[in-house]
N, C-alpha and C positions, 0 to 999 in steps of 0.2 A: 935513460929509462923517460927522464923529462920531456927530450926532443921526442917522443915515438909516440907521447900520450898528448902533447901539443899537436900531433900532425894527427894524432887520429879525433882530434875537437877541432880541428882546423877541416876534416875529412867531411863530418859529418853535419861540420856549420855550412857547407857546399850543399851537402844532401838535404838542408832545409830549405835552400830557395826553391822556386821556381823561375822555368824560363818560356817568356812571353812574346809572341810575333806579331807584329800591331798593322792588319791592313790599311794599307795610309787612305787607301779608294773604296773602302767597304760600302757607302751607301748610307740612307738617311742618318743608320745610327751611329756611324764611326765616331770615335772620343778620340780626344789627344793625346798625343804621349803621356804629355803634363798631365791628365787626368789621369789615367789608369796607374801612373806613378805617385799617384797619390792616396791613388785605391788599392793600385795593389805591392804597398811599399814594403821594404826586404829582397825583391822578389826584380830580376833583368828584364828589361824591356826596350824592346829596338823593331822595328821597321823593316815590312817586309814588303814584298811584290808576293801572289800566292802562288809562282810559279819559281822561284828561290825555295821556298818551302821546303820540299825534299832533300834540296843543297844541304840545308841548318841542319832540316833533321836528323840524319844521313850522318851531316859532322857531331852533332852531339853522343848520334849513339855510338858512334867509335870513342868515345871516351873513355878513361874508366871509373869517373865519379859523371853518374847522370844526377840531372836538375828534379825537385821532386813533381813538377811536375811539368808540361810544355802545354803553355795555352797558345789560343789563338781566338783572335781579337780583328771578326769579320761575320763574313756573311757566311751563308751556310755551302757556297763553292768556294770559297776559303779554307773551313772546316776540311770539306772532300779530298782538299788537294795536302794536308796533313793528315788528315786522319788516312789517306794511301799513303803514304812515305810509312808512318808509324806501325800497320798491317802491316806492307813489304819487308822492313826493317826487322816487327817482332818485339823492336823496344819494350823495354819494361817502364818506365817513363812514364805517365798516365795520361792524354789525354783534358783538356779545359777549355769546352769552347765557348767564348766569350762574346757576347751576345752584342754584338756590334755592323751589322749587316740588314739589312730590309724587311729580313721575316723571320730570320732565325727558330728555323723549325723545332732544329735537332738539338738546339740550343735548351729552348723551350722544352721539349719531350724530357729531357734528362732534366727538370724544374729551372732551366735560371733563364726564367724571361729575361732578366735587363742585365748590366753588367754589376749593380751593385750583387746581386742577389750571386755570383760566381765571384764574387771576391772574396763573402763569406765563404765558399765553396775552397775557396783558394789556403784558406785562414784552418774551416773545419770540418772539410766533404774527406769523403770516403770514396776507395777504391771500388769498380765496379767493372765487369764485362759486360758490350755488347756487341751488337752481331753486324755485320754489312752487307753490301750486296756487293758484288761481284760480276760483271761483263767482259769478257776479249779481256782480261788481265786490269781494267776499272770499276777502281774501287766507290761507292755512293754511299752518303750514312744515310738518306731518306728516300728517294727513290727517282726511275727510268722511266724516258720512255718516248717513244715511238707514232711519227703523224700529226695531229694536230698543236699539240704543245711546242715542239723543238721549232717547225714554221713558228709559232706566235711567239715565243723568243727571240729569232731570227729579226721575226718585223719590231719586238718592241725595241732593238737594240738600235734598229734604223733611227725608229722617231725617236730616241734616247739624244739626241746628237741637237735637239731643239722643242724637246719636250719635258717638264718632268720624270720621272721612271714610274710614278705610280699612275700618271696621266697615260705616258707612252704602253703603259700593259691594258690599261680600260681603249684606246683606239687598237691595239693588237688583235686582242679577242674579239672587237667586233670585223675584223677586217677577217680573221682566221673564220668566223661562225658564216660569212657572206660568198667566202672566196676559199677558205678550205680544200683540198684535196683528198679525194680515196685514195687508199693503197691497197696493193694485193700484200699479204705479205704468208707464209707458213707459219702456225706455231707448233710444237712439234711434228710437224710434218704437216698437219693438214691445213689445206688453201681458207685461205679470210679474203673478204672485204672490209677493209675498218677505217674506221676514222682516225683510231686514235688506238696503243696500245699500251696502260702502262704497268709499271714494277712497281709493288713497293717494296721498300727493306719494313719486314712484319707486317702487319695489320691497318690500314686505314677505315674510316669509319664509311657510314652510308651516305648521312644526310651534309647540307649546307652548313648547320654547325660545327658536326665535325669532322668534315670531308676527309680536312687539311692531317686529323692531330690518330695520334698510336696513342692504344693506351700500356701497350710494352714495345722493349727494344729489344727482347734478348728468344721470340718466340723458337727463334731458330725458320722462320720462313720465311718466301715471298708475295707476299698481293696480286695476281694476277688478273688486269681486267681487260677486259674486250671490248672496244666498245665497235660494232657491227654498225657496216655502212647499207644496212635494208630497208628498200624500200621509201617513198616518201617525208623528206622532213624529219630525217633519223633524227640529224640533228637536235632538229629544237623538239622533238621527242623525248631525247636524251638528256638535253639541258633541264627539260622539265620534270623531265623523272628526277632530276636532280635537286631541285625547287621544290618541289612537293615530300619530298623526303622516302616517295620508292623507286630511289635505285637500285634497290635485292630482287623488284620484283619487277625491272623490266625487260623487257622480251629480248633486248636488243643488245644489254651490257648482258659480257658468262662473264664472274670468274669464277677465277681457283686459286687458292691453297697451295704451294707445292715448293719444292728444298729446289729445285731446279727449272729451266726452262731454256726453251729454243728457239731462236723465233731468225726466220729466216724472209730478208727483202730483196734479195736476187743478185742483190750489189750493195754499194757502200751507201749508207744512210744514216742520215743523221739523227744521231743519239742525245736526249737532256739528260742532265746526271746532275742532282740538286741545282736544277735552273742555269745551269748552263750547259754549252750544243757543244757534242763533239761527232767527228765525220767517222766512222766506224765501218770495216767490215763484215758483211755477214760469213753464214750464218751469225746470231749475237748470243752466244752461249752464259745465259744468265744462272748465278748461282747465290744460294745464301750461305753465306759463315757466318755460322753463329761465332758468339763469342769472341768477335778477335780483336775486337781491337778491345783496347783499356781504358777508361773515361776517371774522370775524376765530379760526383757526384753530392749535390745534398747528404747528411745521413736519414736525414726523415723523408727522402721522397716515394714514392708509394708502389715504384716496383722494386721484383727480385734482385738481393745483386750473385 
């Protein structure tokens, strides 16, 4: 009887431990394993490359006793890899994004803008379900796009070998503004000439102040924005609309809120997913996956559980 009680206590103790994977190359916000061990005392921490995350999470899901949470210390691209595995495996262990990358939009939208906030959530957070987006089986937690932005990311990566990442981003944006190409696509069967098509996992803002922010992560919608390549100086006119806060009234930007959309680029196309670029085959079948991802979040965050 005593041994059974001891085994149950040991099992309960294991459940209280989180498992944290740290991307060693996450970017300016990266923290050392030593710092993570101090902040997340009592939880297991290991270094893991993003392309290994799926296998590690699958191994965890195969065990009888799951950790209290699966933490991911890295940027949005790293979180995307972990979220994809968690959704595919339908693991009940919640995901804890730890803001240790360059921008950390997903962690910030959950109310955790830095590593200290995530450490507090690890001890006193609550579970909630949030949406993810999907395109041809690939998961994204923030947004996806085709057109100028994937080209900007590829251009930025070329410059990063000799420039700091932030400066490389500015140089790439300038080059794309000058040299970016229009593309032809069909959006739900309607043919359009565009600069870019943006698909957000839930709704983003319209001005420079809130363009990258979302009020909710559980509306079950895709925020689709089509930047039309019509007339002279259309890129500059769209950029100007963003700068002065008139994006909703721009005749060059078509916006939809929908649960799914199909985009056909006529062949393989570069697709940006949470700041990283993959080449996918057309048609691109986007859909919202409502509340498909279980996360650990602050108890006092103002979004519904």
